[in-house]
C-alpha positions as CSV (number, residue, x, y, z in Angstrom):
1,M,1.3,2.2,3.2
2,R,0.8,-1.4,4.0
3,V,-1.6,-3.6,1.9
4,N,-4.1,-4.0,4.7
5,D,-4.1,-0.3,5.6
6,A,-6.2,0.5,2.5
7,I,-9.0,-1.8,3.6
8,A,-11.6,-0.2,5.7
9,P,-13.6,-2.5,7.9
10,W,-16.1,-4.4,5.8
11,R,-19.3,-5.8,7.3
12,C,-20.9,-8.8,5.7
13,G,-24.1,-7.6,4.3
14,D,-23.0,-4.0,3.8
15,P,-25.3,-3.2,0.8
16,V,-23.0,-0.6,-0.8
17,A,-19.9,-2.8,-0.6
18,D,-21.9,-5.8,-1.8
19,A,-23.2,-3.9,-4.8
20,V,-19.7,-2.6,-5.7
21,L,-18.3,-6.1,-5.2
22,D,-20.9,-7.5,-7.6
23,E,-20.0,-4.9,-10.2
24,L,-16.3,-5.6,-9.9
25,R,-17.0,-9.3,-10.2
26,G,-18.6,-8.7,-13.6
27,M,-15.7,-6.5,-14.7
28,L,-13.1,-9.1,-13.5
29,L,-14.9,-12.0,-15.2
30,R,-15.0,-10.0,-18.5
31,T,-11.3,-9.1,-18.1
32,L,-10.3,-12.6,-17.3
33,G,-12.4,-14.0,-20.2
34,E,-10.7,-11.6,-22.6
35,F,-7.3,-13.1,-21.7
36,G,-8.5,-16.7,-21.6
37,L,-8.4,-16.9,-17.8
38,S,-12.1,-17.6,-17.3
39,E,-11.8,-20.6,-14.9
40,V,-12.8,-18.3,-12.0
41,D,-16.5,-18.0,-11.3
42,A,-18.2,-15.1,-9.7
43,A,-18.6,-16.9,-6.3
44,G,-14.9,-17.4,-6.2
45,I,-14.3,-13.6,-6.2
46,T,-14.6,-12.2,-2.6
47,M,-13.3,-9.2,-0.7
48,D,-10.2,-11.3,0.2
49,T,-9.4,-12.5,-3.4
50,M,-6.0,-11.4,-4.4
51,F,-5.5,-10.1,-8.0
52,Y,-2.1,-11.6,-8.6
53,S,-2.1,-14.9,-6.7
54,D,-5.8,-15.9,-6.8
55,L,-6.9,-14.4,-10.2
56,E,-3.4,-14.6,-11.8
57,M,-3.9,-11.1,-13.2
58,E,-0.9,-9.3,-14.7
59,S,-0.3,-5.6,-15.6
60,I,-2.2,-5.8,-18.9
61,D,-5.2,-7.2,-17.1
62,L,-5.1,-4.4,-14.6
63,V,-5.0,-1.9,-17.5
64,T,-8.1,-3.4,-19.0
65,L,-9.8,-3.4,-15.6
66,A,-8.9,0.3,-15.2
67,G,-10.6,1.1,-18.5
68,Q,-13.7,-0.7,-17.4
69,L,-13.7,1.2,-14.0
70,E,-13.4,4.5,-15.7
71,E,-16.1,3.6,-18.2
72,R,-18.4,2.7,-15.4
73,Y,-17.6,5.3,-12.7
74,G,-16.1,8.1,-14.8
75,S,-12.8,10.0,-14.3
76,A,-13.4,10.5,-10.6
77,L,-12.2,7.0,-10.1
78,N,-8.6,6.9,-11.2
79,F,-7.1,3.5,-10.9
80,A,-3.6,4.8,-11.7
81,T,-3.8,7.2,-8.8
82,F,-5.0,4.4,-6.5
83,I,-2.3,2.0,-7.5
84,A,0.4,4.7,-7.4
85,G,0.2,4.6,-3.6
86,F,1.5,1.0,-3.4
87,D,4.9,-0.4,-3.8
88,L,5.5,-3.6,-5.9
89,I,5.0,-6.0,-3.0
90,E,1.8,-4.3,-2.0
91,I,0.5,-4.4,-5.6
92,I,1.2,-8.1,-5.7
93,G,-0.8,-8.5,-2.5
94,L,-3.6,-6.3,-3.6
95,R,-7.1,-7.6,-2.7
96,V,-10.4,-7.1,-4.4
97,G,-11.7,-5.6,-1.1
98,Q,-9.2,-2.8,-1.3
99,L,-10.5,-1.9,-4.7
100,V,-14.1,-2.1,-3.5
101,Q,-13.3,0.4,-0.7
102,Y,-11.5,2.7,-3.1
103,V,-14.5,2.7,-5.4
104,I,-16.8,3.5,-2.5
105,S,-14.5,6.3,-1.3
106,A,-14.0,7.8,-4.8
107,R,-17.7,7.8,-5.4
108,N,-18.4,9.5,-2.1
109,A,-15.6,12.1,-2.5
110,P,-16.7,15.6,-3.2
111,T,-16.0,16.7,-6.8
112,A,-14.4,20.0,-7.6
113,D,-16.9,22.5,-9.0
114,P,-15.1,24.9,-11.3
115,A,-18.1,27.3,-11.0
116,R,-17.3,27.9,-7.4
């Protein structure tokens, strides 16, 4: 999988993607603030923002973000599963937009119903 393969086309003004992006901005700012990297403001986090080079996030930051994602969206959104599909170069090039699209697809995925 190439880094850009995971990004579905995003249209400016897509209300679902915009709402998820806003939620992720809050999570990212909290995560960066916890580790003293709060020089980034919300407006600076876009779909094209890269976790590693733009936000200077490291693995511990991603673990913290994963916890926030699970707290917000539940176990249906498994950040470890998402990231497992990438090799190291792709993880380094990971963009916020890719995570936004993953959140949207995970929220829309049918859940297994054990009663069926």
